[in-house]
Each structure stands twice: as structure tokens, then as C-alpha cells.
C-alpha positions in Angstrom: 19.8 53.6 33.7 19.7 50.0 32.3 18.2 47.7 34.4 20.0 44.7 35.0 19.5 41.0 36.8 21.8 42.4 39.6 19.5 45.4 40.2 16.5 43.0 40.1 17.4 40.8 42.7 17.6 43.7 45.1 13.8 44.1 44.8 11.8 43.3 47.5 9.5 40.8 45.5 12.7 39.0 45.5 14.1 39.0 49.0 13.9 35.2 49.1 15.3 34.8 45.9 19.2 33.4 45.2 21.4 32.9 42.3 22.3 29.5 41.8 25.2 30.2 38.7 26.9 32.8 41.2 28.2 36.2 39.4 27.4 34.8 35.8 25.2 37.6 34.0 24.3 39.3 36.4 25.1 42.6 34.5 22.6 41.4 31.7 20.5 43.7 31.0 16.5 43.1 31.5 14.1 44.3 28.5 11.1 42.4 29.8 9.6 39.7 31.4 7.2 37.1 30.6 6.2 33.7 32.2 7.2 30.6 30.2 4.5 28.6 29.1 5.8 26.3 26.5 9.3 25.2 25.2 8.8 26.8 21.6 11.4 29.9 22.7 12.2 30.9 19.0 8.7 31.6 18.9 8.5 34.0 21.5 11.8 35.1 22.7 13.1 38.5 22.4 16.7 39.9 23.4 16.7 41.3 26.8 13.5 39.3 28.5 13.5 37.7 31.9 11.9 34.3 31.9 9.5 33.1 34.9 8.7 29.6 35.0 7.8 26.8 37.4 9.8 24.2 35.3 6.3 22.9 34.4 7.1 24.0 31.0 10.2 22.1 30.2 9.3 19.0 32.7 8.7 16.7 29.9 11.7 17.7 27.5 14.2 15.0 26.4 17.8 15.9 26.9 18.5 16.5 23.7 15.6 18.9 23.6 16.5 21.0 27.2 19.9 21.6 25.7 18.4 22.8 22.1 16.0 25.0 24.3 19.0 26.6 26.2 21.3 26.9 23.4 18.4 28.7 21.5 18.1 31.0 24.5 21.8 32.0 24.4 21.4 32.6 20.4 18.6 35.5 21.7 20.6 36.7 24.2 18.0 36.2 27.0 19.1 37.9 30.1 17.9 35.1 32.9 15.8 32.4 34.3 13.7 32.3 36.9 12.4 29.0 38.5 10.0 28.8 41.3 10.0 25.7 43.6 6.7 24.4 44.3 5.0 21.1 44.1 6.4 20.4 40.4 10.0 20.6 41.3 11.1 20.0 44.6 14.8 21.3 43.6 16.2 22.1 40.6 18.2 19.6 38.7 21.7 19.8 38.4 21.7 19.4 34.8 19.4 22.4 34.7 22.4 24.5 36.2 25.0 23.2 34.2 23.0 23.8 30.9 22.4 27.8 32.4 26.3 28.1 33.6 27.4 26.6 29.7 25.1 29.2 28.2 25.8 31.6 30.1 22.2 32.4 31.7 21.9 33.5 35.0 19.7 30.3 37.0 17.5 32.1 40.2 15.8 30.3 42.1 12.9 31.6 44.4 10.7 29.8 47.1 6.9 28.3 46.7 6.0 31.1 48.5 6.9 34.1 46.0 4.2 35.4 44.2 4.8 35.9 40.2 2.5 38.8 40.8 5.1 41.5 42.3 7.7 40.5 40.5 5.8 41.4 37.2 4.8 44.2 38.5 8.3 45.6 40.1 10.1 44.4 37.1 7.7 46.4 34.4 7.2 49.3 36.6 10.9 50.3 36.4 11.3 49.6 32.7 8.4 52.0 32.4 9.9 54.8 34.5 13.2 54.1 32.8 11.6 54.9 29.3 9.4 57.7 30.9 13.1 58.8 31.9 14.3 58.1 28.5 11.4 60.2 27.0 12.3 63.4 29.4 15.9 63.5 28.3 15.1 63.0 24.8 12.1 66.1 24.8 15.1 67.9 27.1 17.7 67.6 24.1 14.9 68.0 21.1 14.0 71.2 22.9 17.7 72.8 23.0 18.1 71.5 19.6 15.0 73.0 17.8 16.2 76.3 20.0 19.8 76.3 18.7 18.8 75.6 14.8 16.4 79.1 14.8 19.9 80.7 15.7 23.4 80.0 14.1 25.5 77.4 16.6 28.8 76.9 17.2 29.5 73.2 16.7 31.2 73.3 20.3 28.1 74.5 21.6 26.1 71.2 20.6 29.2 69.2 21.9 28.5 70.4 25.4 24.7 69.9 25.1 25.6 66.1 24.4 28.0 65.9 27.2 25.8 67.8 30.0 23.5 64.7 28.9 25.8 61.7 28.8 28.2 62.8 31.7 31.4 62.4 28.7 34.2 64.4 27.0 33.2 64.8 23.7 35.5 65.5 20.5 34.3 66.1 16.9 36.9 65.6 14.2 37.7 66.6 10.6 39.7 63.5 9.5 40.4 65.1 6.2 42.5 68.4 7.8 43.4 66.4 11.3 41.3 69.4 13.5 39.8 69.3 16.2 36.7 70.9 18.3 36.6 69.5 22.0 34.8 69.7 25.5 38.0 68.7 26.9 41.5 69.1 24.3 43.3 67.2 27.2 41.5 63.5 25.3 42.5 64.6 22.3 46.2 63.1 22.1 45.6 59.1 22.0 47.1 56.3 20.6 45.1 53.8 19.1 45.9 50.1 20.4 42.8 48.2 19.1 39.7 49.0 17.1 36.2 46.8 17.0 33.1 47.1 15.6 29.7 47.4 17.5 26.6 45.4 17.0 23.7 47.1 16.3 21.9 47.1 19.0 18.2 49.4 20.6 18.6 52.9 19.7 21.2 52.4 17.3 20.4 53.6 13.6 24.4 55.0 12.7 27.4 52.7 12.5 29.9 52.3 15.7 33.9 51.4 16.4 34.9 51.8 20.0 38.8 52.0 20.3 40.8 50.9 23.0 43.1 54.1 22.8 46.0 55.5 25.8 45.7 59.2 26.6 49.1 61.1 26.4 48.4 63.4 29.3 50.9 65.5 30.6 51.3 63.6 33.9 50.6 59.9 32.8 49.3 57.5 30.4 45.4 56.5 30.9 44.0 53.7 29.3 40.3 53.8 28.2 37.9 53.5 25.2 36.3 55.9 22.9 32.7 55.3 21.2 33.4 56.8 17.2 30.6 57.4 14.8 31.2 59.0 11.6 28.7 61.9 10.9 26.8 60.4 7.6 26.1 61.9 4.0 29.2 64.7 4.1 30.5 64.2 0.5 32.5 67.3 1.0 34.5 65.9 3.6 34.9 63.8 7.1 34.4 64.2 10.4 34.0 61.5 13.4 32.2 62.1 16.6 34.1 60.9 19.6 32.9 60.0 23.2 35.8 59.5 25.7 34.7 56.6 27.4 36.3 57.1 30.6 36.0 55.4 33.8 33.1 53.1 31.9 31.4 52.4 28.8 28.2 54.3 27.4 25.5 52.6 28.4 22.4 51.5 25.8 20.0 54.2 26.7 22.7 57.3 26.2 22.6 56.1 22.3 19.4 58.1 21.7 21.2 61.3 22.8 24.0 60.3 20.8 21.9 59.4 17.6 19.8 62.7 17.6 23.2 65.0 17.9 24.8 62.7 14.8 21.6 64.3 13.0 22.1 67.5 14.8 25.5 67.8 13.6 24.9 66.6 10.2 22.7 69.5 9.4 24.7 72.0 10.7 27.8 70.7 8.6 25.7 70.7 5.5 24.1 74.4 6.6 28.0 75.5 7.1 28.9 74.0 3.5 26.7 75.7 1.7 27.8 79.1 3.2 31.1 78.1 2.9 30.6 76.9 -1.1 28.9 79.9 -1.9 32.4 82.0 0.1 34.5 79.8 -2.0 32.7 80.3 -5.2 33.7 84.1 -5.0 37.3 83.2 -3.8 37.7 80.8 -7.1 36.8 83.9 -9.4 39.1 86.0 -7.6 41.7 83.9 -8.1 40.9 83.0 -11.9 41.2 87.0 -12.7 44.8 87.3 -11.2 45.7 84.4 -12.7 44.0 85.5 -16.4 45.0 89.0 -16.1 41.5 90.8 -15.7 42.6 93.2 -13.1 41.6 96.8 -13.7 45.1 98.3 -12.1 47.1 97.7 -9.3 44.9 98.9 -7.0 42.3 96.2 -7.9 45.2 93.4 -7.5 46.1 94.8 -3.7 42.5 94.9 -2.9 41.8 91.1 -4.3 45.0 89.4 -2.6 44.5 91.5 0.5 40.4 89.4 0.9 42.7 86.2 -0.2 45.0 87.1 2.8 48.5 87.2 0.4 50.7 88.9 2.2 53.4 90.9 -1.0 56.0 88.8 -1.3 59.3 88.2 -4.5 59.0 84.3 -3.9 55.2 83.5 -5.2 54.8 80.5 -7.8 52.4 79.2 -9.7 51.2 75.7 -9.5 49.5 73.4 -11.9 48.7 70.2 -10.7 47.0 67.3 -13.0 46.0 64.0 -11.6 44.6 60.9 -13.2 41.5 59.4 -11.5 41.6 56.1 -13.8 42.9 54.2 -10.7 39.9 55.1 -8.7 36.8 52.9 -8.4 34.8 53.3 -11.1 32.2 50.7 -10.4 31.0 53.2 -7.9 31.0 56.7 -9.3 29.6 57.9 -5.8 32.2 56.5 -3.9 35.0 57.1 -6.3 34.0 61.1 -6.5 34.3 61.4 -2.9 37.8 59.8 -2.8 38.8 61.9 -5.3 37.3 64.6 -3.7 38.9 63.4 -0.2 41.9 63.1 -1.8 41.8 66.5 -3.4 41.4 68.5 0.0 44.3 66.2 2.2 46.5 67.3 -0.8 45.9 70.8 -0.7 46.3 70.8 3.3 49.6 69.2 3.0 50.9 72.1 1.1 49.8 74.5 3.4 52.2 72.6 6.0 54.6 73.9 4.2 53.8 76.8 2.6 51.1 78.6 4.5 50.8 81.3 2.5 48.7 79.9 -0.2 45.2 79.7 -2.3 43.9 77.3 -4.7 41.5 76.3 -7.7 40.0 73.6 -8.2 39.0 72.3 -11.8 37.9 69.1 -12.0 41.1 66.8 -11.8 43.9 70.0 -11.9 44.4 72.2 -9.0 46.2 75.5 -9.5 48.0 77.1 -6.6 49.3 80.4 -5.7 51.8 79.9 -3.2 54.2 82.0 -1.5 57.5 78.9 -1.7 60.0 81.2 1.1 63.3 80.6 0.3 63.1 77.2 -1.3 64.6 76.7 -4.4 62.9 74.1 -7.0 64.9 71.1 -5.9 63.4 71.7 -2.3 60.0 72.6 -3.7 60.6 69.7 -5.9 60.9 67.1 -2.5 58.1 68.3 -0.6 55.6 68.2 -3.4 56.4 64.6 -4.1 56.2 64.2 0.2 52.4 66.1 -0.1 51.5 63.6 -3.2 53.2 60.6 -1.4 51.3 60.9 1.8 47.6 62.0 0.3 47.7 59.1 -2.2 48.4 57.0 0.8 45.7 58.0 2.9 43.2 56.9 0.7 45.2 53.8 -0.9 45.5 55.5 -4.3 48.8 54.6 -4.5 48.3 53.8 -8.8 47.2 57.5 -8.7 49.5 59.2 -11.2 49.9 63.3 -10.5 51.9 65.6 -13.0 53.0 69.2 -11.1 54.5 72.2 -13.6 55.7 74.9 -11.5 56.6 78.8 -12.9 59.5 80.6 -11.5 59.2 83.4 -8.6 57.7 86.8 -8.8 55.6 89.1 -6.8 51.5 89.4 -7.0 51.7 91.6 -9.8 53.2 88.8 -11.7 51.0 86.2 -11.9 49.1 86.4 -14.8 53.0 85.6 -16.5 53.7 83.1 -13.7 50.5 81.2 -14.6 51.9 81.4 -18.1 54.7 79.8 -17.5 52.9 77.1 -15.6 50.7 76.2 -18.0 53.5 76.1 -20.7 55.9 73.7 -18.6 52.3 71.7 -18.8 52.0 72.2 -22.5 55.2 70.7 -23.0 55.1 68.0 -20.1 51.6 66.8 -22.0 53.2 67.0 -25.5 55.5 64.7 -24.7 54.1 62.1 -22.6 55.3 62.3 -19.7 53.1 62.0 -16.6 53.5 61.4 -12.5 56.5 63.8 -12.8 57.4 67.6 -11.2 58.7 69.9 -14.0 59.3 73.8 -13.6 59.5 76.1 -16.3 63.8 75.9 -16.2 63.2 72.3 -16.9 61.6 72.8 -20.3 64.7 74.3 -21.4 64.7 75.4 -24.7 61.3 74.7 -25.4 60.5 77.7 -23.4 61.2 79.6 -26.5 58.5 77.6 -28.6 55.8 77.8 -25.9 56.1 81.4 -25.7 55.3 81.9 -29.5 52.0 82.5 -30.3 52.9 81.8 -33.9 52.8 78.2 -34.5 54.1 78.1 -38.7 56.7 80.4 -36.5 58.2 76.7 -35.5 58.8 75.5 -39.1 61.8 77.7 -39.6 63.4 75.7 -36.9 62.5 72.0 -38.6 65.0 70.7 -41.2 63.4 70.6 -44.6 64.4 66.9 -45.2 61.9 66.0 -42.3 59.2 68.2 -43.3 59.2 66.5 -46.4 59.4 63.2 -44.9 56.7 64.1 -42.7 54.4 65.5 -45.9 55.0 62.1 -47.9 55.5 59.4 -45.1 53.8 60.6 -42.1 53.9 56.8 -40.9 57.6 56.8 -40.8 57.6 60.0 -38.7 57.1 58.1 -35.5 59.4 55.1 -35.9 62.2 57.6 -36.6 61.5 59.7 -33.1 61.2 56.6 -31.1 64.3 54.8 -33.0 66.1 57.8 -31.7 64.5 57.7 -28.2 65.6 54.5 -27.8 69.6 54.6 -28.6 69.0 53.7 -32.0 68.4 50.1 -30.3 66.2 47.8 -33.1 65.0 45.6 -30.6 63.8 47.9 -27.9 62.3 50.2 -30.4 60.5 47.1 -31.7 59.2 46.4 -28.3 58.2 50.1 -28.4 56.2 50.0 -31.3 54.9 46.2 -30.8 56.3 45.4 -34.2 59.1 42.6 -35.4 62.9 44.3 -35.3 63.1 43.1 -39.2 60.3 45.5 -39.5 62.0 48.5 -38.0 65.1 48.2 -39.9 63.2 47.7 -42.9 61.5 51.4 -41.9 64.9 52.9 -41.1 66.7 51.6 -44.1 63.9 53.4 -46.3 64.1 56.8 -44.1 68.1 56.5 -44.7 67.0 56.5 -48.8 64.1 59.4 -48.5 66.6 61.6 -46.6 70.2 62.2 -45.8 70.4 61.4 -41.9 74.2 60.6 -40.6 72.9 58.5 -37.4 76.7 58.9 -36.0 76.8 62.5 -36.3 75.7 63.9 -32.9 74.7 67.7 -33.9 72.8 66.5 -36.9 71.3 63.9 -34.5 70.2 67.0 -32.1 69.0 69.0 -34.8 66.7 66.0 -35.8 65.0 65.8 -32.5 64.5 69.2 -31.7 62.6 68.8 -35.2 60.5 66.0 -34.2 59.2 67.4 -31.3 58.5 70.6 -32.9 56.8 68.7 -35.7 54.8 67.1 -32.7 53.6 70.8 -31.5 52.4 71.8 -34.9 50.9 68.6 -35.9 
């Protein structure tokens, strides 16, 4: 329990005292008491100190020096000033009273008959008792946590221990998955009105924020505050410990209990993550075997998909999602990796909202999904994937990040290897033509399915016009100019801009191509053959 100026005024040793500054500073916390022997307050003043004085140490100070003294007292957060009326000062000067009011320092007057010793004993005795109470509270908490550490405690049990100690509802929120564990679920739904950072104080080693919130209870709207601290050093995810400050704010001494709870939660979350990681590695191995056709028989497919909790359906697709991390902060690789990981987890959760039947495999900047897309057609699928990407990028302010998604036709769980091949072929064709930040299905690559399915690349040559093969052999530098020229609808200027050359250079190269091979640039059928041939050449190369 905090010792305040108001409580001190209730001590028997101060029964004859009076506050000259009214209610100013009566709630100030007192952490110590000392007798003022000199004006050099910057040398001995400490936050929360209550000053006792007969005014003797201040009587010879000039108005400017007195003004500086009280401003420094305010900066140091001195809790109050008690001045004793005696032979040195018969009455406290008005300018001292004004300086106390101006700097929000409570001024208490005591008569000549009041002794310092009883005041010192009362204040210090109360502070010592408070510290003993805190130590007992700390011991009680540590004892609980030590016993729990020998078992496998549930996170909710840890929260209830903290609630019993500080008498406040407690929540633990997974901010990536938006999942809550709460002693009082009534407080899980709230709108945030304002957020501000708390300055570091005694017993506070972690970073805290306070939020003004409105709780949306079934009966009425309730306005309270939340004390929030992030569980630190969790590279794999993000958790907030939330103390719902119903009726009154958390006193300073309760931060000791909160700090220990944060440390214990951190340890337990790391342990749970290690177990989860082992399970995830096994799960990844199963998914990889399913996709790469490493199952011995149908019975094994059924066994493994049952373990993955995938129900049989004819609407499974394989999605390959590749994202570029060039926009992430490379000046701090740890921050970048965490942000990248959190983006990935958020995206997988967004996908789950649309299609609960899903498992995934993460490999560097690539995520491979096995998803039951239900009755969604390809356009609906693309729209939902695009929304999931947009939400995930916005959450981590990664607006420049590019994600390319390729997906297969539909099939059942026994078709997974062929579905995976379709998604891979789509990815290969998409990458081949320099496409990025797009969502393509296997159907979208059209005629290129024929070439992607071929395992013999030399088989492509018979589809490429002979003249184009000769040009590629003798003048490979002209092939890119021809491709860009056709892609730009035979516009010399836009072709020059794309190749970073002068339009005259483009015209010279095209004239040379016309001399070397016979191309009718007005024949649509011939241009189609040339376009297909150019792309097949790129695949061959």
C-alpha cells in the first residue's frame, strides 16, 4: 500500500499539523523522509522524499535562489515540505506558500511543540512495514511459480495467481492470432480511445503502456483503463499481458508482482514454443511427403492426412505463395526476420478464416498450402487471397512487399502430388516471364501447361520457328529487343524506354532483324508463332 501525504497527516505525530496548500499534492507518494540541512537539494534530493525543515536552511536565500530551490524540488518529484514554526520563523512567509502552490508541492505547517523524532519514526516505520508486506507478497508469488515450474502449468492458472494478488481481471492476448486467455472474458471486448506510454518507475523494468478503453458489456458501456506490457524476447510470436484497471489504477508496489508474472510467462511460452516446434517439424515432414508422393500406399495417405486433421474432400488445392522481402528493414536483420515471421503467421491465419481446412509448410520466403477451398471458384479464391495479403501487409506496414501466389486445379487428398506439380509449373511459368505480385492459377498459364509438363526441354525446339532459332544462335543480343518490341505493340519509343536506349537504336536493331530473318510484322498469325517461340527460347535458356 502506497504511503501518501494524506495518510501521513493522519499520524498521531502530526495531529496538530495543517496543510497550507489545500488538497494540492495530498496523493503524492512518500518513499522517504529527511531533515533539510542545506539548500543544495540537487545533491541530496530524491523522488518521493518528504522534507522536514525549521526554515533555518532556507532563510538566507534570495528570491531567485528560493525560486530555483522549489523548481528543482518539483523536477526531483519531492513529495512534500513540512515547516516547523519556532524562534527562527514565527509564520511561514507568503512567498514560500506561493512557491509551493506554483510547483505543486504540498506545504504542511507544524507547531513549535511538535517533535521531529515521532514524525520520523511514524513515517519510516510505515515504510518498513510496507516493504515487509511487499517482500511477503513477492515470496508468496515466487513460491507459487516455483511449484508451478515443476509441473506443466496452464497459462490461465498463471493469470489467476496474479489476479488473486492484485485483485484485477487479467488477460493474455496473442496479438498475431487475436486469441485471448482471460480470468474474466467479459473484458475481452473493448474499443481503444487513447494510448500513452508510462514513464519508468520503481519496480518497473519492462515497458508499459496505459490505454483508455470502453468495455462493450452486454448491459452497458464501461470506461476504464488497461495496463499493458508486451512479453519480451518472443521472436516467434507476440503476446500482451493486460491488466484491466477496473475502478482504480494499479499502485506502484503491484508492479513487482506483474514483473515476476511477465518473466514466468516468458519462460512458459518459450517452453511451449519448443514443444510446438518439435510437433511442427514432424508435421512439415508429413506435408512434404504428401506433396512429393513419398507415401507407400493409400492407407498411409489416409493415416497421415487424418493426423493433419484433413477431412476428405474433392476441393483441395495446393497454393504456393512466394514473397519478396526486399522492402523489409535490412539495417536490423533481427527486426526484419521477426517482422517477416510475424507477417507469415498472420497471413496463414487470414487464410484460415476463409478455409479452416488448411495446413501449410514454410520454407524461407515461401509458404505452401494444402487447402480445402470448398465451393469457391478461381475468381473468388483470388479475391480472398488478395484480401488476406492486403490485411497482413497493412498490419506490419509492409506496403511495398510483393507476394506472388500460384495455385492448382481442385482434387482430393490422393491427388496432392499432381496438384503440387501444377502449382509448381504455374510458379515456374510466372517466374519465367518476370511476373511478380500477381495471383495465377494453373488454368491461367493456358498453352504453357503443355510445355511445363514436358520433362524433355529439347522437345520444345520443334515448336520454335527455325528462323528464330538461327537468330538466337548467331545474334542472341537481338532476341531481347525483338521480344520487348512485340510486347510493346511495335512502339519504338516505349521499347527504347524499356531497354534504356535511344529510339534510333531500336529502329536500327529491328531493321537488322528484318534483314536477317523474314518476319511480316503485319501478319497476326506469324507474330503469334514468334511470340510463343520467344517464350520457349527463354524456357530453354
